[in-house]
C-alpha positions in Angstrom: 5.4 -36.8 29.1 1.7 -36.6 29.6 1.4 -33.8 27.0 3.4 -36.0 24.6 1.1 -38.9 25.1 -1.9 -36.8 24.6 -0.5 -35.5 21.3 0.3 -39.0 20.1 -3.2 -40.1 21.2 -4.8 -37.3 19.2 -2.8 -38.2 16.1 -3.6 -41.9 16.4 -7.4 -41.1 16.6 -7.1 -39.0 13.5 -5.0 -41.4 11.5 -6.9 -44.5 12.5 -9.9 -43.3 10.5 -8.3 -44.6 7.2 -7.9 -48.1 8.8 -11.6 -48.1 9.7 -12.4 -47.3 6.0 -10.1 -50.2 5.1 -11.9 -52.5 7.4 -15.3 -51.4 6.1 -14.2 -52.0 2.5 -12.9 -55.5 3.4 -16.3 -56.1 5.1 -18.0 -55.8 1.7 -16.6 -59.2 0.8 -15.6 -60.9 4.1 -18.5 -61.7 6.4 -17.6 -61.7 10.1 -14.0 -62.9 10.7 -13.3 -59.6 12.6 -10.5 -61.4 14.5 -8.8 -62.4 11.2 -9.2 -59.0 9.5 -7.9 -57.1 12.6 -4.8 -59.4 12.8 -4.1 -58.8 9.1 -4.2 -55.1 9.8 -1.9 -55.5 12.8 0.6 -57.3 10.6 0.4 -54.5 8.1 1.0 -51.8 10.7 3.7 -53.7 12.6 5.6 -54.8 9.5 5.2 -58.4 10.5 4.3 -61.5 8.4 1.2 -63.5 9.2 0.5 -67.2 9.1 -3.2 -68.2 8.8 -4.0 -71.8 9.8 -7.4 -73.4 9.4 -9.3 -76.1 7.6 -10.2 -75.4 3.9 -13.1 -73.1 3.1 -12.8 -70.5 5.9 -12.0 -67.6 3.6 -8.3 -67.4 4.5 -7.1 -66.9 0.9 -10.1 -64.7 0.1 -9.3 -62.4 3.1 -5.7 -61.9 1.9 -6.8 -61.2 -1.7 -9.4 -58.8 -0.5 -6.9 -56.9 1.7 -4.5 -56.7 -1.3 -7.3 -55.3 -3.4 -8.1 -52.5 -0.9 -4.4 -51.4 -0.9 -2.8 -49.6 -3.9 0.2 -51.9 -3.9 1.7 -54.7 -6.0 0.4 -58.2 -5.2 1.4 -61.7 -6.1 -0.2 -65.0 -5.3 2.1 -68.0 -5.0 0.4 -71.4 -5.0 2.7 -73.7 -3.1 2.8 -77.3 -4.6 5.1 -80.3 -4.0 6.9 -79.7 -7.3 7.6 -76.0 -6.8 11.3 -74.9 -6.9 13.0 -72.0 -5.0 13.7 -70.3 -8.4 10.0 -70.2 -9.0 9.7 -67.9 -6.0 12.8 -65.7 -5.9 14.0 -65.8 -9.5 17.0 -67.1 -11.3 19.9 -66.3 -13.6 19.3 -66.8 -17.4 22.2 -67.4 -19.7 22.3 -65.3 -22.9 24.3 -67.3 -25.5 24.5 -64.4 -27.9 26.2 -62.0 -25.5 27.8 -64.7 -23.4 26.5 -63.4 -20.0 23.8 -64.0 -17.4 20.8 -61.8 -16.8 18.7 -61.8 -13.6 15.1 -62.7 -13.9 13.3 -61.7 -10.8 10.6 -63.9 -9.3 7.1 -63.1 -8.1 8.5 -62.5 -4.6 9.3 -58.9 -5.7 6.0 -57.4 -4.7 4.6 -55.5 -1.7 2.1 -58.2 -0.6 2.8 -61.9 -1.1 0.1 -64.5 -0.6 1.8 -67.8 0.0 -1.2 -70.0 -0.4 -1.1 -73.4 1.3 2.6 -72.9 2.2 2.8 -76.3 3.9 2.1 -78.1 0.6 5.6 -77.5 -0.6 8.8 -79.2 0.8 11.2 -77.5 3.2 13.7 -76.3 0.5 11.0 -74.2 -1.1 9.7 -72.8 2.2 13.2 -72.0 3.2 13.6 -69.9 0.0 11.5 -67.3 1.8 13.7 -67.1 4.9 16.1 -64.3 3.6 13.2 -62.4 2.1 11.1 -62.5 5.3 13.9 -61.5 7.6 16.3 -59.3 5.7 13.8 -58.0 3.1 16.2 -58.9 0.4 16.9 -61.8 -2.1 20.2 -63.1 -3.3 20.2 -64.4 -6.8 23.6 -65.7 -7.9 26.2 -63.3 -6.5 23.9 -60.3 -6.4 21.6 -59.2 -3.6 18.4 -57.4 -4.5 16.3 -55.3 -2.0 12.6 -56.1 -1.9 10.0 -53.3 -2.2 8.9 -51.5 0.9 6.4 -52.4 2.4 7.0 -56.1 2.0 4.5 -58.5 3.7 4.1 -62.2 3.5 0.6 -63.5 4.3 0.7 -67.3 4.3 -2.1 -69.8 4.6 -1.9 -73.4 5.6 -4.1 -76.3 6.4 -3.6 -78.2 9.7 -0.7 -80.6 9.6 -3.0 -83.6 9.9 -4.5 -82.8 6.5 -3.5 -85.0 3.6 -0.4 -84.2 1.6 1.2 -81.5 3.8 4.7 -80.9 5.2 5.5 -79.3 8.6 7.1 -75.9 8.3 10.7 -75.7 9.6 11.0 -74.0 13.0 13.2 -71.2 11.6 10.5 -70.5 9.0 7.6 -70.4 11.5 9.5 -68.1 13.9 9.8 -65.5 11.2 6.0 -65.0 11.2 5.0 -62.3 13.7 1.5 -63.8 14.1 0.1 -67.3 13.7 -3.7 -67.1 13.5 -6.0 -70.1 14.3 -9.1 -69.6 12.1 -12.3 -71.2 13.3 -15.8 -71.7 11.8 -18.2 -68.8 11.5 -21.3 -68.5 13.7 -24.7 -69.7 12.4 -25.8 -66.0 11.8 -22.5 -65.3 9.9 -22.9 -68.4 7.8 -26.4 -67.3 6.8 -24.9 -63.9 5.7 -22.3 -65.8 3.7 -25.0 -67.8 2.0 -27.0 -64.6 1.1 -24.0 -62.8 -0.2 -21.9 -65.4 -1.9 -24.2 -68.1 -3.1 -24.4 -66.9 -6.7 -22.7 -68.0 -9.9 -21.6 -64.5 -10.9 -19.9 -62.6 -8.1 -18.7 -59.0 -8.5 -16.6 -57.6 -5.7 -16.1 -54.1 -7.1 -13.5 -53.3 -4.5 -11.3 -50.2 -4.9 -8.0 -49.2 -3.2 -8.6 -47.3 0.1 -5.0 -46.6 1.1 -1.6 -46.4 -0.7 1.8 -47.7 0.3 2.9 -44.2 1.4 0.0 -44.3 3.9 1.2 -47.6 5.3 4.7 -46.3 5.8 3.4 -43.1 7.5 1.1 -45.2 9.8 4.1 -47.4 10.7 6.1 -44.4 11.8 3.2 -43.4 14.0 3.0 -46.9 15.5 6.7 -46.6 16.5 5.8 -43.5 18.5 3.0 -45.1 20.5 3.9 -44.8 24.2 5.0 -48.0 26.1 5.3 -47.7 29.8 8.3 -49.4 31.6 5.8 -51.5 33.6 4.4 -52.8 30.3 7.9 -53.5 29.0 8.6 -55.6 32.1 5.3 -57.4 31.7 6.2 -58.4 28.2 9.6 -59.7 29.3 8.1 -61.6 32.2 5.7 -63.3 29.8 8.4 -64.4 27.5 10.7 -65.5 30.3 7.9 -67.5 31.9 7.8 -69.7 28.8 11.5 -70.4 29.3 11.7 -70.8 33.1 8.1 -71.2 34.4 9.2 -72.3 37.9 10.6 -68.8 38.5 7.1 -67.5 38.2 5.6 -70.3 40.3 4.1 -72.0 37.2 3.9 -75.8 37.0 4.7 -75.9 33.3 8.3 -77.0 33.2 7.4 -80.6 32.2 5.1 -79.3 29.4 7.5 -76.9 27.7 10.5 -78.2 25.6 11.6 -74.9 24.2 10.3 -71.4 25.2 9.8 -68.3 23.1 12.9 -66.6 21.5 13.9 -62.9 21.9 12.1 -62.4 18.6 8.9 -63.0 20.5 9.7 -60.1 22.8 10.2 -57.7 19.9 7.1 -59.0 18.0 4.9 -58.9 21.1 5.9 -55.3 21.7 5.3 -54.2 18.1 2.0 -56.1 17.8 0.7 -54.6 21.1 1.5 -51.1 19.8 -0.3 -51.9 16.5 -3.3 -53.3 18.5 -3.4 -50.1 20.5 -3.4 -48.1 17.3 -6.4 -50.1 16.0 -8.2 -49.2 19.2 -7.5 -45.6 18.5 -5.1 -45.1 21.4 -1.6 -43.7 21.6 -0.5 -45.8 24.5 -0.3 -49.6 25.2 -2.3 -51.2 28.0 -1.8 -54.7 29.5 -5.0 -55.7 27.7 -3.4 -55.0 24.3 -0.6 -57.4 25.2 -3.1 -60.1 26.4 -5.3 -59.7 23.3 -2.4 -60.3 20.9 -0.3 -62.5 23.1 -1.6 -65.9 22.0 -1.1 -65.1 18.3 2.5 -64.1 18.9 3.5 -66.9 21.2 1.5 -70.0 20.1 4.0 -71.0 17.3 7.1 -70.1 19.3 6.5 -72.6 22.2 7.4 -76.2 21.6 5.6 -78.6 23.9 7.1 -81.8 25.2 5.9 -85.3 24.3 4.4 -85.5 27.8 2.2 -82.5 27.0 1.2 -84.1 23.7 0.3 -87.3 25.5 -2.0 -85.3 27.8 -3.5 -83.5 24.8 -2.1 -80.2 26.0 -1.1 -77.9 23.1 0.8 -74.6 22.9 -2.4 -72.5 23.2 -3.2 -74.1 26.6 0.4 -73.4 27.8 0.2 -69.8 26.6 -3.1 -69.3 28.5 -1.6 -70.7 31.7 1.3 -68.3 31.3 -1.0 -65.3 30.9 -3.1 -66.5 33.8 0.0 -66.9 36.1 2.1 -63.9 35.4 0.9 -60.8 37.4 -0.5 -58.0 35.4 0.9 -54.5 36.2 
């Protein structure tokens, strides 16, 4: 087993070099935001969709567009608005009166990377149009089911719910995102760099693709081979079960949690931890990998009670208490 882990470790170190080049190319446009860029790469490696939440102007959309420019893959930007229809996303059937039949017109969702910009500005019926695409990687138009290209990744942005003119995402929709990122303001030094680099009328990015879709599929196969010890598996399950039955882990959180994390959280936490280990150049997962990515996987899967909201306790605070309370192997 040790020899196998060493072999995987060596392969990961070798293959991770292309991700470092990707990160460097993105850094030509995006200042700072290392957390955001790394989480986008984790979603890419782990085949998981990513939801970016933050106030306007924090380079959420720009980061996704920049990532798409550095990958030789098809890309579509979907601007979500209140008058958007499901057919505008997935496509529709068009009647041909001359031949008397229907032809399928595929929508913009048939691309490798989808930027769902301001996803919470469209009503629930439009957001739900993405459900089948995100989970099954296929779209049904009329009576025909069409597979989506591989890789297929939805990177969505949203403003906080308290912003004007937004709709809360359905729980089933939110749960299909592997990661939900909470984007914050840059530091003073980073903001100065942004000023120096971006405060010009004519901006030229000049980005070029660094990796291809075949590279992504190859890296994903390697992520699957990253070693996960049984103790780490038990740790992940304990973390998820602690959100459902906190008293069993001697955590005083029962009154704060209305619904705990679903089994999908267990799967996504495992995959995201493997991808995080890959980004660190390791062929094995450590508890720190799980802790580093844990909040991003769990924060949108825990529904807090009204009592927690009254005490101004959010899901992030609950997740932190869970990680502080569950013993690390």
